[in-house]
A tleap script that builds the chain and sets N, CA, C and O, in Angstrom:
source leaprc.protein.ff14SB
mol = sequence {
  NMET LEU ASP THR SER PRO LEU ASN ALA VAL
  VAL GLU ARG PHE ALA ASP ARG LEU ARG ALA
  ALA PRO GLN SER ARG LEU GLN ARG GLY ALA
  ALA ALA GLU ALA LEU GLU LEU ALA ARG GLU
  LEU SER LEU ARG ALA GLN ARG LEU GLU ASP
  PRO ASN GLY GLU ALA PRO ALA ARG VAL VAL
  PRO ASP ALA GLY ILE PHE THR VAL GLY ASP
  GLN VAL ALA VAL ALA GLY LEU ASP LEU ALA
  GLU ALA LEU ARG ALA ALA GLY PRO ARG GLN
  GLY ALA ASP SER ALA LYS ALA PRO SER GLU
  MET LEU ASP GLU ALA VAL ALA LEU VAL GLU
  GLN ALA GLU VAL ARG ALA MET CARG
}
set mol.1.N position { 91.093 81.311 104.575 }
set mol.1.CA position { 90.631 82.601 104.114 }
set mol.1.C position { 91.835 83.542 104.036 }
set mol.1.O position { 92.713 83.529 104.899 }
set mol.2.N position { 91.853 84.354 102.984 }
set mol.2.CA position { 92.959 85.267 102.722 }
set mol.2.C position { 92.963 86.418 103.732 }
set mol.2.O position { 91.917 86.996 104.030 }
set mol.3.N position { 94.140 86.740 104.249 }
set mol.3.CA position { 94.303 87.870 105.168 }
set mol.3.C position { 94.466 89.139 104.339 }
set mol.3.O position { 95.501 89.337 103.703 }
set mol.4.N position { 93.468 89.985 104.344 }
set mol.4.CA position { 93.499 91.212 103.539 }
set mol.4.C position { 93.867 92.433 104.373 }
set mol.4.O position { 93.664 93.565 103.935 }
set mol.5.N position { 94.404 92.216 105.565 }
set mol.5.CA position { 94.749 93.356 106.419 }
set mol.5.C position { 95.769 94.305 105.781 }
set mol.5.O position { 95.698 95.505 106.045 }
set mol.6.N position { 96.721 93.831 104.949 }
set mol.6.CA position { 97.616 94.800 104.304 }
set mol.6.C position { 96.860 95.770 103.383 }
set mol.6.O position { 97.175 96.959 103.342 }
set mol.7.N position { 95.880 95.271 102.658 }
set mol.7.CA position { 95.072 96.137 101.796 }
set mol.7.C position { 94.226 97.081 102.632 }
set mol.7.O position { 94.148 98.275 102.343 }
set mol.8.N position { 93.599 96.550 103.659 }
set mol.8.CA position { 92.781 97.402 104.532 }
set mol.8.C position { 93.610 98.539 105.122 }
set mol.8.O position { 93.144 99.675 105.205 }
set mol.9.N position { 94.836 98.230 105.529 }
set mol.9.CA position { 95.693 99.233 106.165 }
set mol.9.C position { 96.075 100.346 105.195 }
set mol.9.O position { 95.981 101.523 105.542 }
set mol.10.N position { 96.509 99.989 103.972 }
set mol.10.CA position { 96.931 101.040 103.034 }
set mol.10.C position { 95.743 101.850 102.544 }
set mol.10.O position { 95.862 103.052 102.311 }
set mol.11.N position { 94.601 101.196 102.387 }
set mol.11.CA position { 93.397 101.912 101.954 }
set mol.11.C position { 92.965 102.907 103.023 }
set mol.11.O position { 92.672 104.062 102.713 }
set mol.12.N position { 92.924 102.473 104.274 }
set mol.12.CA position { 92.504 103.374 105.350 }
set mol.12.C position { 93.475 104.538 105.534 }
set mol.12.O position { 93.064 105.673 105.778 }
set mol.13.N position { 94.773 104.240 105.415 }
set mol.13.CA position { 95.767 105.310 105.542 }
set mol.13.C position { 95.577 106.368 104.452 }
set mol.13.O position { 95.560 107.564 104.741 }
set mol.14.N position { 95.434 105.928 103.209 }
set mol.14.CA position { 95.258 106.863 102.105 }
set mol.14.C position { 93.935 107.611 102.239 }
set mol.14.O position { 93.882 108.822 102.023 }
set mol.15.N position { 92.880 106.903 102.589 }
set mol.15.CA position { 91.574 107.555 102.765 }
set mol.15.C position { 91.647 108.624 103.858 }
set mol.15.O position { 91.109 109.718 103.689 }
set mol.16.N position { 92.299 108.321 104.959 }
set mol.16.CA position { 92.442 109.302 106.038 }
set mol.16.C position { 93.241 110.517 105.578 }
set mol.16.O position { 92.900 111.650 105.917 }
set mol.17.N position { 94.298 110.285 104.812 }
set mol.17.CA position { 95.098 111.404 104.306 }
set mol.17.C position { 94.268 112.272 103.354 }
set mol.17.O position { 94.384 113.497 103.367 }
set mol.18.N position { 93.442 111.643 102.542 }
set mol.18.CA position { 92.585 112.409 101.634 }
set mol.18.C position { 91.558 113.231 102.414 }
set mol.18.O position { 91.298 114.389 102.088 }
set mol.19.N position { 90.986 112.623 103.439 }
set mol.19.CA position { 89.984 113.335 104.234 }
set mol.19.C position { 90.588 114.546 104.932 }
set mol.19.O position { 89.908 115.549 105.150 }
set mol.20.N position { 91.863 114.450 105.281 }
set mol.20.CA position { 92.530 115.532 105.996 }
set mol.20.C position { 93.232 116.522 105.060 }
set mol.20.O position { 93.724 117.557 105.509 }
set mol.21.N position { 93.278 116.213 103.790 }
set mol.21.CA position { 94.011 117.055 102.840 }
set mol.21.C position { 93.313 118.399 102.646 }
set mol.21.O position { 92.085 118.481 102.662 }
set mol.22.N position { 94.108 119.446 102.463 }
set mol.22.CA position { 93.508 120.747 102.184 }
set mol.22.C position { 92.866 120.771 100.795 }
set mol.22.O position { 93.250 120.018 99.900 }
set mol.23.N position { 91.908 121.632 100.647 }
set mol.23.CA position { 91.199 121.750 99.376 }
set mol.23.C position { 92.164 121.990 98.220 }
set mol.23.O position { 91.977 121.441 97.134 }
set mol.24.N position { 93.181 122.794 98.437 }
set mol.24.CA position { 94.124 123.107 97.363 }
set mol.24.C position { 94.833 121.856 96.852 }
set mol.24.O position { 95.029 121.711 95.645 }
set mol.25.N position { 95.217 120.958 97.743 }
set mol.25.CA position { 95.876 119.713 97.321 }
set mol.25.C position { 94.898 118.827 96.552 }
set mol.25.O position { 95.255 118.231 95.536 }
set mol.26.N position { 93.681 118.747 97.039 }
set mol.26.CA position { 92.680 117.943 96.341 }
set mol.26.C position { 92.444 118.485 94.937 }
set mol.26.O position { 92.312 117.716 93.984 }
set mol.27.N position { 92.391 119.794 94.810 }
set mol.27.CA position { 92.158 120.416 93.511 }
set mol.27.C position { 93.355 120.273 92.577 }
set mol.27.O position { 93.185 120.269 91.358 }
set mol.28.N position { 94.546 120.158 93.119 }
set mol.28.CA position { 95.755 120.038 92.292 }
set mol.28.C position { 95.955 118.629 91.760 }
set mol.28.O position { 96.974 118.370 91.118 }
set mol.29.N position { 95.066 117.744 91.988 }
set mol.29.CA position { 95.165 116.419 91.395 }
set mol.29.C position { 94.989 115.250 92.332 }
set mol.29.O position { 94.791 114.121 91.882 }
set mol.30.N position { 95.058 115.494 93.622 }
set mol.30.CA position { 94.910 114.375 94.557 }
set mol.30.C position { 93.526 113.741 94.447 }
set mol.30.O position { 93.393 112.519 94.510 }
set mol.31.N position { 92.505 114.563 94.283 }
set mol.31.CA position { 91.142 114.027 94.180 }
set mol.31.C position { 90.966 113.220 92.900 }
set mol.31.O position { 90.342 112.159 92.912 }
set mol.32.N position { 91.514 113.718 91.800 }
set mol.32.CA position { 91.409 112.989 90.534 }
set mol.32.C position { 92.136 111.646 90.615 }
set mol.32.O position { 91.637 110.630 90.134 }
set mol.33.N position { 93.310 111.655 91.225 }
set mol.33.CA position { 94.075 110.414 91.397 }
set mol.33.C position { 93.294 109.428 92.273 }
set mol.33.O position { 93.241 108.234 91.975 }
set mol.34.N position { 92.703 109.923 93.329 }
set mol.34.CA position { 91.942 109.068 94.242 }
set mol.34.C position { 90.691 108.503 93.571 }
set mol.34.O position { 90.350 107.337 93.771 }
set mol.35.N position { 90.017 109.318 92.784 }
set mol.35.CA position { 88.822 108.833 92.087 }
set mol.35.C position { 89.197 107.745 91.089 }
set mol.35.O position { 88.494 106.741 90.971 }
set mol.36.N position { 90.290 107.937 90.378 }
set mol.36.CA position { 90.751 106.917 89.439 }
set mol.36.C position { 91.056 105.616 90.181 }
set mol.36.O position { 90.711 104.533 89.708 }
set mol.37.N position { 91.696 105.723 91.333 }
set mol.37.CA position { 91.987 104.543 92.145 }
set mol.37.C position { 90.699 103.869 92.605 }
set mol.37.O position { 90.566 102.650 92.489 }
set mol.38.N position { 89.760 104.637 93.120 }
set mol.38.CA position { 88.496 104.058 93.594 }
set mol.38.C position { 87.789 103.315 92.470 }
set mol.38.O position { 87.227 102.240 92.684 }
set mol.39.N position { 87.818 103.885 91.282 }
set mol.39.CA position { 87.174 103.226 90.130 }
set mol.39.C position { 87.875 101.915 89.791 }
set mol.39.O position { 87.215 100.916 89.504 }
set mol.40.N position { 89.203 101.910 89.822 }
set mol.40.CA position { 89.949 100.692 89.513 }
set mol.40.C position { 89.715 99.618 90.576 }
set mol.40.O position { 89.499 98.454 90.239 }
set mol.41.N position { 89.756 99.992 91.838 }
set mol.41.CA position { 89.495 99.020 92.905 }
set mol.41.C position { 88.088 98.444 92.790 }
set mol.41.O position { 87.877 97.248 92.989 }
set mol.42.N position { 87.138 99.302 92.469 }
set mol.42.CA position { 85.756 98.861 92.301 }
set mol.42.C position { 85.620 97.874 91.141 }
set mol.42.O position { 84.935 96.858 91.265 }
set mol.43.N position { 86.266 98.170 90.025 }
set mol.43.CA position { 86.203 97.258 88.874 }
set mol.43.C position { 86.826 95.909 89.202 }
set mol.43.O position { 86.318 94.867 88.787 }
set mol.44.N position { 87.917 95.929 89.939 }
set mol.44.CA position { 88.554 94.668 90.320 }
set mol.44.C position { 87.640 93.843 91.222 }
set mol.44.O position { 87.564 92.623 91.079 }
set mol.45.N position { 86.956 94.494 92.138 }
set mol.45.CA position { 86.018 93.783 93.005 }
set mol.45.C position { 84.865 93.213 92.195 }
set mol.45.O position { 84.435 92.082 92.420 }
set mol.46.N position { 84.366 94.004 91.250 }
set mol.46.CA position { 83.259 93.534 90.421 }
set mol.46.C position { 83.658 92.323 89.581 }
set mol.46.O position { 82.864 91.398 89.408 }
set mol.47.N position { 84.881 92.326 89.062 }
set mol.47.CA position { 85.354 91.187 88.268 }
set mol.47.C position { 85.451 89.922 89.118 }
set mol.47.O position { 85.171 88.823 88.640 }
set mol.48.N position { 85.848 90.083 90.378 }
set mol.48.CA position { 85.912 88.924 91.270 }
set mol.48.C position { 84.516 88.396 91.593 }
set mol.48.O position { 84.291 87.187 91.643 }
set mol.49.N position { 83.593 89.315 91.808 }
set mol.49.CA position { 82.237 88.923 92.184 }
set mol.49.C position { 81.439 88.391 91.001 }
set mol.49.O position { 80.509 87.605 91.181 }
set mol.50.N position { 81.799 88.817 89.792 }
set mol.50.CA position { 81.074 88.409 88.582 }
set mol.50.C position { 82.093 88.068 87.500 }
set mol.50.O position { 82.247 88.820 86.538 }
set mol.51.N position { 82.793 86.934 87.647 }
set mol.51.CA position { 83.880 86.615 86.725 }
set mol.51.C position { 83.438 86.440 85.274 }
set mol.51.O position { 84.254 86.589 84.365 }
set mol.52.N position { 82.179 86.132 85.043 }
set mol.52.CA position { 81.682 85.958 83.681 }
set mol.52.C position { 81.218 87.264 83.054 }
set mol.52.O position { 80.847 87.294 81.880 }
set mol.53.N position { 81.238 88.339 83.824 }
set mol.53.CA position { 80.849 89.637 83.293 }
set mol.53.C position { 79.394 89.731 82.894 }
set mol.53.O position { 79.045 90.435 81.945 }
set mol.54.N position { 78.552 89.029 83.609 }
set mol.54.CA position { 77.127 89.017 83.260 }
set mol.54.C position { 76.416 90.306 83.651 }
set mol.54.O position { 75.472 90.719 82.978 }
set mol.55.N position { 76.852 90.933 84.711 }
set mol.55.CA position { 76.229 92.191 85.153 }
set mol.55.C position { 76.986 93.365 84.540 }
set mol.55.O position { 78.200 93.291 84.349 }
set mol.56.N position { 76.282 94.431 84.235 }
set mol.56.CA position { 76.986 95.607 83.697 }
set mol.56.C position { 77.903 96.211 84.764 }
set mol.56.O position { 77.587 96.206 85.954 }
set mol.57.N position { 79.037 96.729 84.310 }
set mol.57.CA position { 79.990 97.344 85.244 }
set mol.57.C position { 79.373 98.596 85.856 }
set mol.57.O position { 78.697 99.373 85.183 }
set mol.58.N position { 79.623 98.765 87.137 }
set mol.58.CA position { 79.160 99.962 87.840 }
set mol.58.C position { 80.379 100.850 88.069 }
set mol.58.O position { 81.407 100.390 88.569 }
set mol.59.N position { 80.258 102.116 87.704 }
set mol.59.CA position { 81.374 103.052 87.800 }
set mol.59.C position { 81.176 103.949 89.009 }
set mol.59.O position { 80.082 104.465 89.238 }
set mol.60.N position { 82.234 104.131 89.775 }
set mol.60.CA position { 82.191 105.041 90.921 }
set mol.60.C position { 81.974 106.454 90.368 }
set mol.60.O position { 82.752 106.913 89.531 }
set mol.61.N position { 80.939 107.139 90.821 }
set mol.61.CA position { 80.652 108.466 90.270 }
set mol.61.C position { 81.607 109.532 90.801 }
set mol.61.O position { 82.208 109.377 91.864 }
set mol.62.N position { 81.732 110.604 90.046 }
set mol.62.CA position { 82.496 111.760 90.510 }
set mol.62.C position { 81.547 112.566 91.388 }
set mol.62.O position { 80.701 113.305 90.884 }
set mol.63.N position { 81.690 112.420 92.687 }
set mol.63.CA position { 80.792 113.084 93.638 }
set mol.63.C position { 81.446 114.293 94.287 }
set mol.63.O position { 80.928 114.830 95.267 }
set mol.64.N position { 82.582 114.726 93.747 }
set mol.64.CA position { 83.243 115.910 94.269 }
set mol.64.C position { 84.509 115.581 95.025 }
set mol.64.O position { 84.718 114.453 95.472 }
set mol.65.N position { 85.347 116.592 95.159 }
set mol.65.CA position { 86.672 116.373 95.738 }
set mol.65.C position { 86.649 116.009 97.215 }
set mol.65.O position { 87.595 115.399 97.714 }
set mol.66.N position { 85.598 116.368 97.911 }
set mol.66.CA position { 85.561 116.097 99.351 }
set mol.66.C position { 85.030 114.702 99.689 }
set mol.66.O position { 84.971 114.328 100.860 }
set mol.67.N position { 84.646 113.940 98.675 }
set mol.67.CA position { 84.131 112.589 98.915 }
set mol.67.C position { 85.120 111.491 98.545 }
set mol.67.O position { 84.881 110.320 98.838 }
set mol.68.N position { 86.221 111.854 97.909 }
set mol.68.CA position { 87.113 110.819 97.379 }
set mol.68.C position { 87.733 109.947 98.468 }
set mol.68.O position { 87.989 108.768 98.228 }
set mol.69.N position { 87.977 110.483 99.633 }
set mol.69.CA position { 88.507 109.664 100.716 }
set mol.69.C position { 87.552 108.533 101.062 }
set mol.69.O position { 87.964 107.387 101.238 }
set mol.70.N position { 86.289 108.866 101.157 }
set mol.70.CA position { 85.287 107.833 101.455 }
set mol.70.C position { 85.139 106.856 100.293 }
set mol.70.O position { 84.945 105.659 100.504 }
set mol.71.N position { 85.229 107.367 99.066 }
set mol.71.CA position { 85.104 106.489 97.906 }
set mol.71.C position { 86.257 105.491 97.842 }
set mol.71.O position { 86.041 104.318 97.536 }
set mol.72.N position { 87.468 105.940 98.126 }
set mol.72.CA position { 88.616 105.029 98.163 }
set mol.72.C position { 88.411 103.991 99.262 }
set mol.72.O position { 88.668 102.806 99.052 }
set mol.73.N position { 87.952 104.429 100.428 }
set mol.73.CA position { 87.744 103.499 101.542 }
set mol.73.C position { 86.711 102.429 101.187 }
set mol.73.O position { 86.944 101.242 101.413 }
set mol.74.N position { 85.588 102.840 100.639 }
set mol.74.CA position { 84.532 101.881 100.305 }
set mol.74.C position { 84.992 100.915 99.219 }
set mol.74.O position { 84.807 99.704 99.342 }
set mol.75.N position { 85.587 101.446 98.161 }
set mol.75.CA position { 86.036 100.580 97.061 }
set mol.75.C position { 87.123 99.618 97.534 }
set mol.75.O position { 87.120 98.445 97.158 }
set mol.76.N position { 88.043 100.105 98.350 }
set mol.76.CA position { 89.108 99.245 98.857 }
set mol.76.C position { 88.591 98.147 99.765 }
set mol.76.O position { 89.035 97.002 99.680 }
set mol.77.N position { 87.661 98.490 100.625 }
set mol.77.CA position { 87.097 97.481 101.525 }
set mol.77.C position { 86.223 96.489 100.765 }
set mol.77.O position { 86.159 95.314 101.126 }
set mol.78.N position { 85.548 96.958 99.712 }
set mol.78.CA position { 84.781 96.039 98.860 }
set mol.78.C position { 85.711 95.032 98.182 }
set mol.78.O position { 85.411 93.840 98.115 }
set mol.79.N position { 86.842 95.532 97.682 }
set mol.79.CA position { 87.800 94.626 97.040 }
set mol.79.C position { 88.362 93.640 98.064 }
set mol.79.O position { 88.507 92.455 97.763 }
set mol.80.N position { 88.674 94.106 99.246 }
set mol.80.CA position { 89.187 93.209 100.281 }
set mol.80.C position { 88.176 92.101 100.583 }
set mol.80.O position { 88.550 90.937 100.729 }
set mol.81.N position { 86.920 92.459 100.673 }
set mol.81.CA position { 85.880 91.455 100.933 }
set mol.81.C position { 85.766 90.469 99.772 }
set mol.81.O position { 85.624 89.266 99.988 }
set mol.82.N position { 85.828 90.974 98.550 }
set mol.82.CA position { 85.751 90.092 97.375 }
set mol.82.C position { 86.949 89.146 97.331 }
set mol.82.O position { 86.808 87.981 96.959 }
set mol.83.N position { 88.115 89.637 97.704 }
set mol.83.CA position { 89.310 88.781 97.741 }
set mol.83.C position { 89.184 87.705 98.810 }
set mol.83.O position { 89.577 86.559 98.589 }
set mol.84.N position { 88.637 88.067 99.969 }
set mol.84.CA position { 88.446 87.067 101.031 }
set mol.84.C position { 87.466 85.991 100.595 }
set mol.84.O position { 87.634 84.818 100.931 }
set mol.85.N position { 86.441 86.388 99.847 }
set mol.85.CA position { 85.413 85.440 99.426 }
set mol.85.C position { 85.854 84.582 98.247 }
set mol.85.O position { 85.285 83.518 98.006 }
set mol.86.N position { 86.863 85.037 97.513 }
set mol.86.CA position { 87.315 84.293 96.332 }
set mol.86.C position { 88.015 83.012 96.768 }
set mol.86.O position { 88.886 83.023 97.638 }
set mol.87.N position { 87.625 81.937 96.160 }
set mol.87.CA position { 88.292 80.677 96.445 }
set mol.87.C position { 89.578 80.572 95.658 }
set mol.87.O position { 89.805 81.354 94.735 }
set mol.88.N position { 90.422 79.619 96.007 }
set mol.88.CA position { 91.654 79.440 95.246 }
set mol.88.C position { 91.329 79.077 93.792 }
set mol.88.O position { 90.430 78.281 93.520 }
set mol.89.N position { 92.074 79.673 92.881 }
set mol.89.CA position { 91.872 79.406 91.459 }
set mol.89.C position { 92.544 78.085 91.109 }
set mol.89.O position { 93.621 77.763 91.612 }
set mol.90.N position { 91.900 77.343 90.254 }
set mol.90.CA position { 92.454 76.042 89.881 }
set mol.90.C position { 92.569 75.977 88.367 }
set mol.90.O position { 91.770 76.578 87.649 }
set mol.91.N position { 93.566 75.245 87.885 }
set mol.91.CA position { 93.761 75.075 86.460 }
set mol.91.C position { 94.770 76.057 85.903 }
set mol.91.O position { 94.928 77.161 86.426 }
set mol.92.N position { 95.441 75.662 84.858 }
set mol.92.CA position { 96.506 76.482 84.289 }
set mol.92.C position { 95.979 77.739 83.620 }
set mol.92.O position { 96.693 78.739 83.541 }
set mol.93.N position { 94.755 77.710 83.141 }
set mol.93.CA position { 94.232 78.860 82.411 }
set mol.93.C position { 93.386 79.782 83.287 }
set mol.93.O position { 92.718 80.677 82.769 }
set mol.94.N position { 93.403 79.582 84.579 }
set mol.94.CA position { 92.574 80.384 85.476 }
set mol.94.C position { 93.211 81.739 85.749 }
set mol.94.O position { 94.365 81.993 85.404 }
set mol.95.N position { 92.434 82.583 86.366 }
set mol.95.CA position { 92.910 83.928 86.725 }
set mol.95.C position { 93.975 83.835 87.806 }
set mol.95.O position { 94.263 82.761 88.334 }
set mol.96.N position { 94.543 84.973 88.116 }
set mol.96.CA position { 95.558 85.024 89.169 }
set mol.96.C position { 94.976 84.575 90.497 }
set mol.96.O position { 93.769 84.650 90.727 }
set mol.97.N position { 95.845 84.116 91.347 }
set mol.97.CA position { 95.435 83.725 92.696 }
set mol.97.C position { 95.034 84.978 93.472 }
set mol.97.O position { 95.598 86.049 93.246 }
set mol.98.N position { 94.072 84.858 94.379 }
set mol.98.CA position { 93.677 86.018 95.182 }
set mol.98.C position { 94.850 86.678 95.913 }
set mol.98.O position { 94.856 87.897 96.087 }
set mol.99.N position { 95.834 85.897 96.339 }
set mol.99.CA position { 96.988 86.493 97.026 }
set mol.99.C position { 97.785 87.392 96.079 }
set mol.99.O position { 98.301 88.426 96.502 }
set mol.100.N position { 97.892 87.012 94.809 }
set mol.100.CA position { 98.562 87.860 93.822 }
set mol.100.C position { 97.760 89.142 93.582 }
set mol.100.O position { 98.322 90.231 93.471 }
set mol.101.N position { 96.454 88.991 93.505 }
set mol.101.CA position { 95.595 90.160 93.296 }
set mol.101.C position { 95.674 91.095 94.498 }
set mol.101.O position { 95.630 92.315 94.343 }
set mol.102.N position { 95.790 90.529 95.682 }
set mol.102.CA position { 95.944 91.335 96.893 }
set mol.102.C position { 97.234 92.146 96.828 }
set mol.102.O position { 97.233 93.348 97.093 }
set mol.103.N position { 98.322 91.490 96.479 }
set mol.103.CA position { 99.607 92.190 96.382 }
set mol.103.C position { 99.548 93.309 95.350 }
set mol.103.O position { 100.071 94.399 95.582 }
set mol.104.N position { 98.914 93.045 94.215 }
set mol.104.CA position { 98.776 94.068 93.179 }
set mol.104.C position { 97.947 95.253 93.679 }
set mol.104.O position { 98.285 96.407 93.417 }
set mol.105.N position { 96.879 94.965 94.387 }
set mol.105.CA position { 96.012 96.026 94.894 }
set mol.105.C position { 96.730 96.886 95.920 }
set mol.105.O position { 96.584 98.108 95.913 }
set mol.106.N position { 97.502 96.265 96.799 }
set mol.106.CA position { 98.274 97.018 97.793 }
set mol.106.C position { 99.244 97.949 97.079 }
set mol.106.O position { 99.346 99.124 97.430 }
set mol.107.N position { 99.952 97.438 96.087 }
set mol.107.CA position { 100.902 98.260 95.336 }
set mol.107.C position { 100.190 99.387 94.597 }
set mol.107.O position { 100.701 100.505 94.532 }
set mol.108.N position { 99.032 99.106 94.048 }
set mol.108.CA position { 98.253 100.119 93.331 }
set mol.108.C position { 97.869 101.269 94.261 }
set mol.108.O position { 97.981 102.435 93.882 }
set mol.109.N position { 97.423 100.953 95.458 }
set mol.109.CA position { 97.037 101.983 96.428 }
set mol.109.C position { 98.262 102.778 96.861 }
set mol.109.O position { 98.213 104.007 96.929 }
set mol.110.N position { 99.347 102.092 97.150 }
set mol.110.CA position { 100.565 102.792 97.582 }
set mol.110.C position { 101.071 103.745 96.502 }
set mol.110.O position { 101.475 104.867 96.807 }
set mol.111.N position { 101.050 103.315 95.265 }
set mol.111.CA position { 101.512 104.168 94.167 }
set mol.111.C position { 100.591 105.363 93.966 }
set mol.111.O position { 101.063 106.471 93.713 }
set mol.112.N position { 99.290 105.153 94.073 }
set mol.112.CA position { 98.335 106.252 93.925 }
set mol.112.C position { 98.529 107.262 95.056 }
set mol.112.O position { 98.452 108.471 94.832 }
set mol.113.N position { 98.776 106.773 96.252 }
set mol.113.CA position { 99.004 107.670 97.388 }
set mol.113.C position { 100.239 108.538 97.156 }
set mol.113.O position { 100.215 109.739 97.425 }
set mol.114.N position { 101.303 107.940 96.663 }
set mol.114.CA position { 102.527 108.716 96.392 }
set mol.114.C position { 102.249 109.791 95.353 }
set mol.114.O position { 102.640 110.945 95.530 }
set mol.115.N position { 101.577 109.419 94.273 }
set mol.115.CA position { 101.277 110.408 93.213 }
set mol.115.C position { 100.359 111.506 93.717 }
set mol.115.O position { 100.549 112.674 93.380 }
set mol.116.N position { 99.378 111.153 94.510 }
set mol.116.CA position { 98.384 112.128 94.972 }
set mol.116.C position { 98.933 113.082 96.022 }
set mol.116.O position { 98.527 114.243 96.081 }
set mol.117.N position { 99.848 112.602 96.848 }
set mol.117.CA position { 100.293 113.386 97.990 }
set mol.117.C position { 101.657 114.053 97.811 }
set mol.117.O position { 102.205 114.618 98.758 }
set mol.118.N position { 102.191 113.987 96.619 }
set mol.118.CA position { 103.491 114.661 96.428 }
set mol.118.C position { 103.344 116.132 96.224 }
set mol.118.O position { 104.340 116.834 96.051 }
savepdb mol mol.pdb
quit
């Protein structure tokens, strides 16, 4: 089973920073950046859980600037769970390995945190 603790750690750190951020920072773009991240993490989890795209995509709603920390946390933990449940990909034409997707997700969260908190 894939160790997703690096993703869990960066997601929790960013979520905590968002929860503690002043309203002015959230309004200056941190909340928008976080919502975009939560939506992307959610879509990645959905693709892992439904690789054939049979279910309609569910979009993380804009529930306000004070909820984005929780939205990032939930979406990130959902993706971590989907990555743990994903089996190794086989065949030359298959999707990326879960470990590659994990690395990409960690980088995505770290980059969003830098943009949101500058």
